[in-house]
N, C-alpha and C positions, 0 to 999 in steps of 0.2 A: 559640381558644375562650375566652370570657370567662365568668366564673363568674356563678352566680345573683345575688350579691350586687353585683357589679359592673353587671349588668344592669338591677338595679332602681335603682342610683344613676344609670345614664344616662337611665332613664325618668322619674326625679325631675327631672333638668336639662332633658329636651327638653320636657317639659310646660310649662316656664315660659320656654322660649327665644323663642317668637315673641310674648310679650307685652311685651317691651320697645317703648314708642313705637308700638305697634299697638293692643293689646288694651284696655287701660283707659281711655285717652283717647276711643277709638271709642265703647265702651260708655256713658261718661258722657255722651256727646253724644246717645246715642240714648234711654238710660233714666233718665237723671239720677239722684235719690235712690233710684230703684228697681234702682239697679246692682247692688246688694248681692243683693237677691233673686234677680235675673236670674242673678248668677254662680253662685249655690248650684244653682239649676235647670239652669243650663248644664254645671256640674260632673256633676250627675245624668245629663244627657243624653250627655255625653262619656264617663262610664264605661258606658253603654249601648251606645255606639259601639265602645269598647275592647273589650267583652264580644264584640261582633259580630267584630272582628279575631281574638280569640282562637278563637272558634269555628271560623273559617276556616282558621287556620294550625295548629291544635292537634295535627293528624296530620302535620305536616312539621317534621322537625328541621332539614332544609337545603331551601330552595326553589330550585329551577331556573327561571329565568325565560325564557320565549320573547321573541320580537322584541317583539310587541304589549304584554307586561308590562314590558318594558324601556323602551319609548317613553314610556309613561304614568308610569312611576316617574322618569324622566327629568324631564319637565315639573314633578312634583310637587316634585322637588328643587330646581330651578330656583326655583321660587316661593318654597320655604321659605327657601333659601340667600340669594335675593335679597332677601327680608324682614328676614333677619338682619343683611346685612351693610349695608343701607341705613338700617336703625334704628340700629345701633351707630356707623355713619359720623356719620349725623347728630348722635346724641348727643354723640359726641366733638369734631365740628367746632362744635356750639352751645355748650358749656360748658367744654371744656378747651383745645382747639387751635383757637381762633378763627381765626387768621390762615393756619391750615395748609390748603393746597388739599386737597378732599375725595378727590380721586384718589389722594393721597400715604396719606392715612389708610386709605381702603379697600384700598390695596396692601399696606400693612403687614398688615391684617386677614388677607387671602388668604394672603399668605407664611406667617404664623404657621400658619394651617390647613393649608397644603400641607406644611409641616414636619412637624406633627403626623401627618399621613395617612402620611407615609414612614417614620414610627416604627412604624405598624401599630396594629392594633385594641387589641390587649392594653396597648400603652402609653397609648393614650388612655384606656382604661377605668381603668387603674391611676392615672393622673393625676387622673382625675375621683373616684376612691375617695378618694386623698389630700385632695382640695381640698374634698370634701363637708362636712367637719367644719367647716370656716371658713365656708361658707356658712350653714350651720345655725347657727352662732352668731351671725352678723350677723343673720339673721332673728329670733332669740330676743331678741336686745339691742334691735333695732328695735321688736319687737312691746311689750317691756315698757317702753319709753322712750316710746312714744306714748300707751300706755293713760292716763295722768293727762289728756292734753291732749284727748281725744276727747270731744265733745259730743253726746248722745244726740238733743238736737233736731235734728240736722243729718241724722238719718235719717227724718225724718218731714216731711210726709205720704206715705205709700205709696201705689201703685197710683194715681197722679194722672197718669202718662204714658200715651202712646198704646199700646194692646196691640200693634199692629205693631212698634212701636220697643222693647218689651221682648222680643218674640220675636226680633228680630234680635240684641239682647244676648245671648239665650240661645245663639243659633245661634253668634255670636261666641266666645264663651267656650268652646263645646263643641268648635267647628273649631280653634281656636289652641291648645287643650290636648291634644285627641285626635289631631288629624291626624298630629303628627310621631311617635307610637307606631307607625304604620305602617312607619316607616323602621326600628325595632329589628326588626321581624318579618324582615327581610333579613339580620341579623346572626347568625352562628353562636354558640349558646350551649348550655348544658346544658339538658335537658328541664324545662320550667316548668310548674307547676301554675297554676291561674287565681289563687290568693291571690298567689304571686309576682309573677304578671305585671302585677297591676294596684296592687299597692301602691305602686309608684313613682308611678303616675298620682295616686292619691288624695293620698300626700303632698304631691306637686308642687302639686296644685290647691289644698289647704290654705294652702300658702306664699303662694300667689297671694291667697287670701280675707284673710290678715292682712296684705296690703299695700292691699287695697281698702278694708278698714275704717278704717284712719286717714286714708286720703285722703279720705274722705267723712266722718268723723267730725271731722276737725280742720279741713280746708278749708271743708267744706260744699260743696253743688253748685254753686252759681253761680261761686265762685271757682275750683273743680276743674276745671270745664268748660273754661276759658279757656288751660289749660296744653297744651302740647303734649307734654311729659313730666311728668305729675303724679307718677309715681311717683319721678321724680328731686328734683322740686320738695318734696315733702313732707319729704325727707330735710334739707333746709336748716333744719327747724324743731328738729332735733335739737340738744340742747345738754345733753350728760351732766353732771352735778353742777356744773352753772354753771362748768365748767373747759374741757371739752372741746368745740371748735367747729368748724365747717366738716367735718364728719364724713360729708357727702354723697359726698366724693371716695373715701373708704375703703368706705361701703356700697354704692356702685355698682359695686365691681369685681365683686360676685357676678353682676350681669347682664352684665359684659363676659364672665365665664368661661362665663356660659350658652350665649352666641353662639359663642364659640369651640368649645364641645363640639359645639353643634348643628351648626356649619359641618365640624367633623372627621367627624362621623358622615355628613353629608352627601357629602363628599369621599369617604370609605371606600365608601360604597355605589357612587359613580360609578365608581370604580377597580376595585372588585371583583365588582361585580353587573351594570354596566350596560357598561363596556367593560373587561371582564377580558382582558388580553393582554400581550404582551412590551413593548409600547410604552406601558402603561397609565400609568407613571410620567409620562412627556411629556404624554399626552392629559390628565390630571387638572391638569397645570400649564397646559395651554391653556385648559381649561373654567373653571379658578378666574381665570385672565386675563380672560376674558370675562365671568365673573361681576362682576369686579371693575370694568370698563368699564359693564357694565349698571346697577350699582348706583349708579355716578356719574351717569350720563344719568338715571337715575329721579330722583335728588337735585335735578339741576338743572332739571328739568321739571315744573313744578307741576301742570298738569292729569293727570299720570300719576301723581303722588304722590295726587292727590285720589282718582283712579279707585282704586287700590289700597288706600288708606285706608279706602275704603267698600265694597269688594267682594272684599278678598282672602280672607276667610272663606269666601264663596261658591264662590271658585275651588277653594280647599282642599277643601271640601266635595265638590264636583262630580268633581276629579280622584281624590280618594280612592275615591270611590263607583265610578268607572269601572275605577279600577286592580283593587280588589277584584273586582269583577263578571268582569274579565279573567281573575283567578286562579281564579274559581271554575268558570268555562267551561273553563279548561285542565285542572283536575282532572277534569271530565268527558269 
C-alpha cells in the first residue's frame, strides 16, 4: 500500500512519461506557433478526463478485474510501454550510444524495469519519492535559465493554423498526459479525495508547459519543427554563467527517470492485476522480453514509426474509453 504523497508523485511522473519524443514534436508539426495554446486547452481537456476517471473509481479502493477488463488493460499497457521503451531507446541510440545496437539498449531498459518490479510497488514509489526533488530542481533550473533567451515574437501570429490541426494537438496533449492516470487507478492506495487525485496531473502538466514555452520562444516554430527531439535539442542552448556547458546530458536524466517509473508501473500492473499467479515473475520477464523485441522492431521499421507517431494518441484514447466502459458495465 503506497501513501497519498507517493501516489501524487507517481501521478506527476506518469503525466510526463509519454511526452518524450512523441508529444511535443507531433504537436509542433500539427499546430505550429499555436502549440502553446493547444497545450493549455489540452491540459483542461485532460483534467476533465482525469475527473471522469475519478468519478468511475471513487467508490472502489481495490478493483477486481474480469477477463474483459484485463484484456483491454493489457493492450493499453502494451501501447504505453512500447511508446516509452521505443522513445527512450531512440533517444539514447541517437545522442548517447550511437554505435550501440538498439536491441542492447532496449534490453538494458527492460532489465532495469524488471528488477524494479521485483522489488515491489512500495520500493518503486519510495525511489520516485527520493528522485522527485532532483527532477523538480532540474525543471526550476531549466525554466530560469531559458527565461532570458525567450523571444516573444516567436509566439506570434496565433490562430493561423488549420483548426483541425489545433484540435489534434489538443487531443494529443490530453491523451498523452491523462491516459497513464488510468494505470494508477489499479494501484492499491489510501483513500484519496478529488484534490489529492488530481494534483499530480496538474503539476506534471505544468512542468510540460515549462518545456514547451522555451522550445517555441527560443527556437521559433520553423526551427523547432524540424527536430525529432526538440525537448533534448533545446537543452544544448543551456550555458550556465558562461562556465557550465553540455548540460543536456544531465538535464535529460529526468526523462530517463520518467520512462523507468512509467515502465515499472506498467510491469507492476501486468504482474499483479493482469497475470496474478505463482508464475507471475516469469510471465513478467517474458512479457518484458517481448516488449523489448517489439520496441526494436518498431525502431527499425519507419512506416510503423510514422503510423504510431501520428496515431498513438487516438489509440490510447480509444483503449481508455472502452476500458472505462467495461468497468462501468462490470459495476452494473
